[in-house]
N, C-alpha and C positions, 0 to 999 in steps of 0.2 A: 146826231149826237146820242139822242134816245135810243135811234136803231143800233146804233153797234154798242152801248151800254148793253141794250136787251140780250144781241149776240153774245158779248161778253158772257153775260150771267147763264144764259143758255148753257154755254161750254163747261162754266164753272158746276153747275146743277148736273150736266151730265155727267161730268168726271166723277163728281161726288157721289152719284149713282152707282156709277160701276166701281168704285172703291166699297162702297157698301155691299155689292152685290159679290165682290172678290172677296173681303171678308165672310158672306155668307158660305158661300161654297167652298170655302176655302176648312172650313168647319170642319175637324176629324169624324168622321164616320165612326160609330161604335164598333170597336171589333171583340166579337165574342169566341170565348173557346167553343172548340167545336171538335166534331169528331169525323175522322176518315181511316174506315178501315180501321184498323187495330192502336190507332194513333190518337191521340189530339191535334189539334191544330189549332195555330193563332195567326192571324193575319196572312196567310194560306201557307204556312209552315209549321213543322212539327213542334210541339207546345213540351217542354220538359221542366222540372220545378223540385224544389224542395221548399216544404210546407212544415206548419205547428199547428197543433191544436189549442186556440185561444176564444175558447168557448165563453169566456165572459168578459169578451171585446163591449159588448152591448151593455154592458151592466158599468164598465167603466167611461162610458161614454154618454152614459146617462147625467142629464141636471140634477136628479134626482139624489134619494142620500145613499145610492150606493158610486155614485159616478166622482172619478176623476181624470177629467181631460188633458191634465197636463202629463199624467202619468202616461195615459193612453199615446198620446203623442211621440211621447220618449220610448215607450216602446214598440211602437210601430219605426219610429226612424232606427232604432238598434234593429230589429229583425232584418230593416230593408238593408243596411249595412254589412250583416253577414249573408243576404243574399237568399233570404226567406222570405218570398213574397205572395204564399198561396197559405190562406188562413182557412181553419176549418171553424165556425165559429157556430155557436146558438143562435136559433131564429125562432125561438119557441120555447115555454114554459108556464106552466098550472100551477096556480096556489094551492096547496093539499095540506091535509095535516101529517103526510106522512114525515115521519120524526125528521129524516136525514134527507132533506130537500129544499130547493133555492125559497127564499123569500127575501122581498119580493118578487112576483113573478110578473111575466107579460100578461097572462090572463089571470085576473083576479075572481073570474067564473066565467062559464061560456061565454062567448062573446064581449066580455067588459074587460077591457084593457088598459094596463099601464102606460099612459103617454110617454111619462120620462122614459120607461125602457125600449120604446120604438123610438125615441127620439134620438137614444142612443145608438140605436141601431142604424140609422141615419148618420149619424155622426161618424160613426167608425167607418160605413161605406165611403162616405164623402171623404175622408182621409185617406182609405186605403187605396181612391182613386188617384188621388194626386202622388201618391207613389208606386203607378201602375201594377197594384197589389190585385190579386183574384180571391175570391170569398168562396166559398162552399158552406152553403149554409142548412144546417138540419134544421126539422120543421116538428119532431113529436121526439120522444124518447122510451125505449121499452124499459129503461131503468126507471128508479124511483127519485133520483135525485133531481130530476127538473118537473117532476110530477106528470106528465106524457100519457102514456095510454091507460095506466090505472087509473089515475084524475079524471081521464074520460070516463072510464068505465062506470066510476062512482058518481058523475052528473049523471050521466044517463042510464041508470040501472038500479042506482040507491044503495047497491052492496057495500058493505065494507068492506075496505082495502085489505088485504093481508100484508102487512107493515112487516117487513122483515126484521125491522128493527126490533120487533117486539118478539120476545121467545117463545110467545104461541104460536108465532108463524115461521115457515120455512121458507128458505129461497125458491124452493117449489113450489109451493102455496104460491107464493109472489107473481113466478114468470109466467105459470099458465094461467093466471089471473090476468096479467097484461096481457098476453098472447090471445085472449078470449076478446079485445078489442077488435081483432081481424072482423068478428062476426056481430058487431054491435053495429047497426045500423044508423041509429041515433046520434051515438058517439062520434062516427066517421061523418056523419052529415055537419055538425059541428067543426069538426076535425078541416074538413074542407071548406067551410067558411072563414075558418081563421086565413086558412092559405090564400085564398081569395084575396082577402081584405090584407094580406101582407104583399102578395104578388102586384097588388093594385096599390098600393100605397107609395103617396109622393113624397123623395125625401126633400125632408124643409130646407137641406142646406145647397142640395145639387140642382133641386127644380125635377129631377128624373124620375119617373115613376120605375119603381124595382125592377117590373118586365121588359124595361129598356135599359139597364144600367149594368154597363159591362163591366163593372168590378165584380159584379157575381158571375163565376164559374158555372154553377150548377147548384140545383134544387135536392136537398136529400130528403127521402120520404122519413125518417127516424134515425136515431141514435141506436144502433145496435139491433136493430128490428129481428126477433127470432119466430120462427114458428111456435114455439113451446120450450118446454125444459129441455135441457144438452141431454143427447143419450135416454131418452124417454121413446116410449114407443110413438111413432108417429099418431097424431090426431088431427083430422080434419086440416088436413096438408095444403088439400086444395084452396081451403077459404084465405090459406097465405098465400098463394100462388094467385087467388083472384083479386087480393085484396093491394096486392106489389102492382099486379098489372093495371087495374082500375084505375090507382090513383097517381100513376105515373100518368097515366093517359089524360086525368084531369088536369095537372098540373102543364101539361104539355099543349091542352086544349086553352089556358088562359097565359100561357106564355111560350109562344114560339122561338123566343131567343136564347133560352137558356137549356143547361142538360141536364138530365134529369138522373139519379142513381137510388140505391136504396140505403147505404151506411151499414149494410150487413158486416157482420166479421169474417166470413168464408164460414169453411165447412165447420169450424166449431161454433159457429152461431146458427149452425142449419143442422142442427140433432146431427154431427158428423157424420151427414152426409152427403157426399160430389153429385149424386142425382138431384137431391134437394135445391142444392145450391145451383146447378145448373139450369133448373127449371124456371125455378124463380126469376134468373138474370137472363134468363134465355125472351122475355119478353121486348117485342119492338119498342117499348116504349123506355126501357133502360139502356140509356146510352154507351156507358160503363161499367164497367163492376168495383168493388172495394172487397178488403180484408184489411183485417185488424192482428193483432200479433201481442199476445199476454203471457209471456213467460212462466210470471209468479201464479198470476191467476189461473192457471191451466196446469198448475203442481210441479212444472220443472224445474225452478230456479227460487232459490232461500236463498236471500243477500246475508245473513247469517251464517250460510254456509258456503262462501262460493267456491272453496275448492273442490266440497262433493258435488256442485249443481251446476256451475256454470258451462263445463264442456257438452254436457248432453243438452242444456237450453240451447247453448249455440247450435248445435248440431239440428235440433228439431225446429227451431226457429226457421234455419237455411232452408229446409228439406219443406217448411211449411211455406216457405215465399215462392221456391220453384214450384212446387205443388200449385198454387193459384194463378201462376204466371202462366200454366200450361192449362189451366182451367178457363184463363180469359181467351188463350189463344183459340180452344175448341168454341168457345165463343163467338170469335171475331170481333172480339171488345176489344177495348186499351181497358186495362187495372190500373188503383191506386191502393198502394197500402196507408190507409188514412188513419190508424193507429198503432203506435208499437210505443213502449217505455220500460225502464228498469230500473227497480230501486237502488238508492247509492248505496255504497258498500255497507254492512252492516245495518240495514235499515234505518240509518240515521236521516235526518228530517234537515238540519240544520247549517246555516251557508259557512262554507269551507271544510266542510267534512267530504272525505274521497269518495270519488267516481271512477274508479278503474275499471268495476267490470263494465257499468254504462258505457265508459269511452269504448273500452275493446268491444261490445255487442254493435253501438253504433258503428264501427268502423267495418265490421264483418258485414252488415246489413246493409251498409251505402255502398261498400266495395261491388256487392252482390248486383244491388239495381244497378248500378252505373254500370258495371260489365254486360249485365242482361240486355239494358235499353241501348247503349252501344251496338250489340250484337243485331237490334231490329226486333228485340223481344215487345211485349206488348204493355211493358210496363213505363209509367211515366215519371212517376215521383211518389213521394213519401210525405206523411207529417208525423211527425213525430210527437207523442203527449209526454209532456206537455211544456209550452211556455210560460214559466213562472215569473220571470223579470225580476222586476225589484221587489215584489212580493216574497213574503218570509212569513212562517211560521210564528206567533206571537207568545205561546207559550209549550214549557217543557212536552206536553203529550202532545203537541202540534192538533190539536183537536182547533178546528175553526169555529169563532160565535162572531154576532153581528157587529160589524165596523171594524171587525180585522181585514188587512189587505190580504184581494184575492190572489190566489197563485191559481198554476195549473192542475191542480187536484180539487175534482169538486168536495163539497163541504164534510161528505162523509167519510172522507179518507183522511191519512193524517195529512197536512199541508207540507210539500215539498217531497213526499214521497216520491214523485215520478215527475216532479217538474225539475225545469232546467232553468236555474238562476241566473242573471247576468254575470254574475260573476265566476261562473262555471267555466274557468278560460280554456281549462283543456278540452271541455266537450264543444263549448262554442268553436272551437279552432277545427274540430272534425265537421262539423256542420257548415260551416264555411268553405273548408276544401272541398264540400262535396258538394255543394251551391256551385262553384267554381266549375267544377267538372260538369254538371247537367247542363250549366247552361252553355258550357264549350262545347258541348255536343250538340245544340241546338245551332250555334254559331257555327260549327262546321258543315252541320248539313244546309244552312242557309249559303253559307261559301259555292259549295259543290253545285248549288239548285244555280246560284248565279252563274257560274263558271260554265255551264251547259251551254 
């Protein structure tokens, strides 16, 4: 009897071990977004998407003073329900004396981190993974609203930042000060230390290191890095090229799984020069190219004068998109339009105010992007600016104050200026329709490939 019992026990143990082995081997291998020619690939098939800017996601995910995880979960569920599954998010912010800048910040000082905000990023990425969403994470900022390059220069140079909110300084002063970051070796060393710490961070909720997290699509060098002031004579442009190339190379050296791109606006963020844009993005360490589109900021559109300015804004916007698709084709890389937006009619900010110009603008842009992608052009997706969700301005002047709910507009801008609220039903319907089209395009390609 003992021999039979031992035999039966051996069979049971062997079966159990086989079952465990099956569970282990059946675990899904992480699928990263990759690049093949001028197309993104996911699971071996072309990847198209509709996305948004959701820079404040880690702030909502934080267990600290800015946190609201219940809201974050609701926002992600809503976005997923309308087909928006690619989020461009902030992965770095620096505490600064700049008037119009985020506080708290992820870096309280160089190398000293706010663990609550980093845990917020952990939580955001964990929740995105549950919903098969992809994140594009920017790691610095040319502009003042999250500290960024200017603050690194102040930490490692000691010079006073020419704050554009101060009447004694101009935007030109600030922009060229920010661009001097590219030649500040000590500042860049600290910046790379932060990148290394983030890439090697272990997510508290998933147990995954960031470098192995398939919820991340790409790392971005910065939000809108420019070589200097727009339309000024180029100064030390080679320093900008070298910074792009060396920083992208560094990120790839510590993270072989994820894509790297710049976060640049296109020719408007390259001193108006196609040559500068093409040269910066020709680096073999830049996997795909980006461009942004700002009709108001570039002097085309006035929401208080829609009849006089809308048509030329639309014309210029469509031409700008076509030009950057052509530039991506020249580079042989995919491109994304990762920022574009338009103010509500008459530049109102509150819920329920009309969005007729925005809706028409979104429709025209989405139609062009879909038609281009369907024809094989190297454009794969868009991220509108920005998702405001259930956030709302809290006062008549729409100025953000500590404790107010976050919207898609940074604190230096009127809250609701470019945000899409969760009650903007006409705009949401347009976004949802476009998301279905882009996903349908991927589905059609997969079905054709499967039938071959």
